[in-house]
C-alpha positions in Angstrom: -19.0 -4.8 -2.9 -15.0 -3.8 -2.7 -14.7 -2.2 0.5 -11.7 0.2 -0.6 -13.8 3.2 -0.4 -14.6 3.3 3.3 -10.7 3.7 4.0 -11.5 7.5 3.0 -14.7 8.0 4.6 -13.4 9.6 7.9 -11.6 12.2 7.2 -7.8 11.4 5.6 -6.4 8.0 5.8 -3.7 7.0 6.8 -1.7 4.0 4.9 0.9 1.4 6.8 2.9 -0.6 4.8 4.0 -4.2 6.4 6.3 -7.4 5.0 4.5 -10.3 6.3 6.7 -12.2 8.1 9.2 -9.4 9.0 11.0 -10.2 11.1 8.5 -13.4 11.4 4.2 -13.2 11.1 3.4 -13.2 14.8 5.0 -9.8 15.3 3.8 -8.5 11.8 0.6 -9.7 13.2 0.9 -7.8 16.4 2.4 -4.1 14.3 -1.2 -4.5 12.0 -3.2 -4.9 15.4 -1.5 -2.2 16.9 -1.6 -0.1 13.9 -5.2 -0.2 13.1 -5.9 0.6 17.1 -4.0 3.9 16.5 -5.8 4.7 13.7 -4.7 3.2 10.8 -7.4 2.9 7.8 -6.0 0.8 5.1 -2.8 -1.8 5.6 -0.7 -3.0 2.0 0.8 -6.2 3.1 4.1 -6.9 1.5 4.0 -11.0 -0.1 7.5 -11.4 0.0 9.4 -11.5 -3.1 12.6 -12.8 -3.9 13.5 -10.4 -6.7 11.5 -6.4 -5.7 13.3 -4.3 -7.5 10.9 -2.0 -7.9 10.9 -1.3 -4.1 13.9 0.9 -1.7 16.5 -0.9 -0.3 15.0 -1.3 3.0 11.7 -2.8 1.6 14.0 -5.3 -0.2 15.7 -6.9 2.8 12.3 -6.9 4.7 11.2 -9.0 1.6 14.1 -11.4 1.7 14.3 -11.6 5.8 10.7 -12.8 5.3 11.8 -15.6 3.0 14.9 -17.0 4.6 11.9 -17.0 7.3 10.3 -19.8 5.6 6.9 -17.3 4.6 4.7 -18.8 1.5 1.8 -17.2 -0.5 0.0 -20.1 0.9 1.1 -19.0 4.2 0.3 -15.6 3.9 -3.3 -16.0 2.6 -3.6 -18.4 5.6 -2.8 -15.7 8.3 -4.8 -13.1 6.4 -7.3 -15.6 7.3 -6.8 -14.9 10.9 -6.8 -11.7 10.8 -10.2 -11.3 9.3 -11.1 -12.5 12.5 -10.9 -9.2 14.1 -9.0 -6.8 11.8 -12.1 -5.1 9.5 -9.7 -1.8 8.2 -9.6 -2.8 4.1 -6.4 -4.5 3.2 -4.5 -5.1 0.0 -1.7 -7.4 -1.3 1.6 -5.7 -2.9 3.6 -8.1 -4.2 5.2 -8.7 -8.3 3.5 -10.1 -11.1 5.6 -13.0 -11.0 4.0 -13.8 -7.6 0.6 -14.3 -9.0 1.6 -15.8 -12.0 3.6 -18.8 -10.2 0.3 -19.4 -8.1 -1.7 -19.2 -10.7 -4.1 -16.2 -11.3 -7.6 -18.0 -10.8 -6.1 -19.5 -8.1 -4.3 -16.1 -6.4 -7.3 -13.5 -7.1 -10.0 -16.4 -6.1 -8.1 -16.8 -2.3 -7.8 -13.0 -2.3 -11.6 -12.7 -2.2 -12.3 -15.6 0.1 -9.5 -14.0 2.6 -11.1 -10.5 2.5 -8.2 -9.2 0.8 -9.9 -6.0 -1.2 -7.4 -4.5 -3.6 -3.9 -5.4 -5.2 -1.5 -3.6 -6.2 1.7 -5.2 -8.5 4.3 -2.5 -8.9 6.1 -3.9 -12.0 3.1 -4.0 -14.3 3.1 -1.6 -17.3 -0.6 0.0 -17.5 -0.6 -1.5 -21.1 -0.4 -4.9 -20.1 -3.1 -4.8 -17.1 -5.7 -6.4 -18.8 -4.5 -9.9 -18.2 -5.4 -9.7 -14.4 -8.0 -7.0 -14.8 -10.9 -9.8 -16.2 -9.8 -12.1 -13.5 -9.3 -9.2 -10.1 -13.0 -7.9 -11.4 -14.7 -11.3 -11.3 -13.6 -11.8 -7.9 -14.4 -8.2 -6.6 -10.5 -7.4 -6.2 -9.7 -3.9 -6.9 -6.3 -3.6 -8.9 -4.8 -0.7 -7.5 -3.1 1.7 -10.8 -0.2 3.5 -9.6 1.2 7.4 -11.1 4.3 8.9 -10.6 5.1 12.7 -10.4 6.7 12.2 -14.0 3.8 10.4 -15.1 2.0 14.0 -16.8 1.5 12.4 -20.3 0.4 9.6 -18.9 -2.3 10.5 -16.0 -5.6 10.9 -18.1 -6.1 7.6 -19.4 -4.4 6.4 -16.0 -6.9 7.7 -13.5 -10.1 7.5 -15.7 -9.8 3.9 -15.3 -8.0 3.7 -11.8 -10.2 0.9 -9.2 -10.6 1.3 -5.7 -7.8 4.2 -5.3 -5.4 5.7 -7.0 -1.1 5.2 -5.8 0.4 8.6 -6.5 4.3 7.9 -6.1 5.7 11.2 -4.6 9.0 10.7 -4.6 9.6 9.8 -8.2 10.9 10.9 -11.0 14.1 12.4 -9.3 16.0 14.1 -6.0 12.8 16.5 -4.7 12.9 18.9 -2.2 10.1 18.7 0.0 8.7 21.3 -1.4 9.4 20.2 -5.5 7.3 17.1 -4.3 4.3 19.1 -3.0 4.8 21.6 -6.2 4.8 18.6 -7.9 1.9 16.8 -6.2 -0.2 19.4 -6.5 0.1 19.6 -10.3 -0.6 15.5 -10.9 -3.6 16.3 -8.5 -4.6 18.8 -10.1 -4.5 16.3 -13.3 -6.1 13.8 -11.5 -9.0 15.5 -10.3 -10.3 16.5 -13.9 -10.6 12.7 -15.0 -12.1 10.9 -11.7 -13.1 11.2 -8.2 -12.2 8.4 -6.9 -9.9 8.6 -4.0 -5.8 9.5 -4.5 -3.6 8.1 -2.0 0.0 9.5 -1.7 3.0 7.5 -0.6 6.0 10.6 0.8 8.5 8.5 1.6 9.4 9.4 5.1 8.2 12.6 5.8 7.7 13.7 8.9 4.0 14.0 9.7 4.4 18.1 9.8 5.7 16.9 5.8 2.8 14.5 5.4 0.2 16.7 6.3 1.2 18.8 3.7 1.0 16.6 1.1 -2.6 14.9 3.0 -4.0 18.6 2.4 -3.6 17.8 -1.8 -4.8 14.0 -1.5 -7.2 11.6 0.4 -4.4 10.2 2.2 -0.8 9.2 3.2 1.0 6.1 3.0 3.6 5.3 5.1 5.5 2.8 2.6 9.0 2.3 4.6 8.7 4.2 7.8 7.2 0.9 9.6 9.3 -1.8 7.4 12.5 0.8 8.9 11.2 0.6 12.6 11.2 -3.7 12.2 14.3 -3.4 10.7 15.7 -1.3 13.9 13.4 -3.0 17.1 12.2 -6.7 15.6 10.1 -7.9 18.0 10.0 -5.0 20.0 8.9 -3.1 17.2 4.4 -2.8 17.5 5.0 -0.2 19.8 7.3 2.1 18.1 4.9 1.5 15.0 1.7 2.8 17.1 3.3 6.0 18.7 4.2 6.1 14.8 0.6 5.7 13.6 0.0 8.0 16.1 1.5 11.1 15.2 1.0 10.5 11.2 -3.0 10.0 12.1 -3.1 12.7 13.7 -0.9 15.5 12.2 -2.9 14.4 8.7 -6.2 15.3 10.6 -5.6 18.6 11.4 
């Protein structure tokens, strides 16, 4: 049974994103363990891709650094297998459709099941084209995570009704909103979502302070720190796990109030 929903069983969930292999896999492992020790309820693992067009500059640069360091999809699977010896929180992969295609969808998803990956996020996969992956994901009990944005109003009903695992809400989509504007828009999105599903919703707030994250968390079931840990790795390299631990602890404490 897929355990993604367990990430939301203990109050508001703190979700941390890290790119596998930036700056190296040992540092990624240390960062993950430190994040979990300090309250991360769910870990998103980015599989490096050469053209991560759906990401901001911070994650794009992290992906390119990991590729230069020789990180491959096979190495990422081996990495997660080792992590699962002691890391028990749910984990999802974030990558691109071409990565899954080139690896082979059947092989990729069966490997996810075997190493203990609970979900898959493909930022470049349109909702209308998800069926080609969905049947394989279900065969191996890997949730195909759907995404909505603050400008998805007309599409939210159809996406929310079929969402699996949790619904990823991108709060900084649709232009340069202020935090107050994004908060108000998120309120409207969540109102619509709740008319169609009771699945947990996690909001990606991108560089919000713990106080702002708490405001977003009040409207959703969790928050996603999609760039903050990656930025700390870019700034501090192999010394970053300690900084990531402090950040995740402040985030978790903030959204638990």
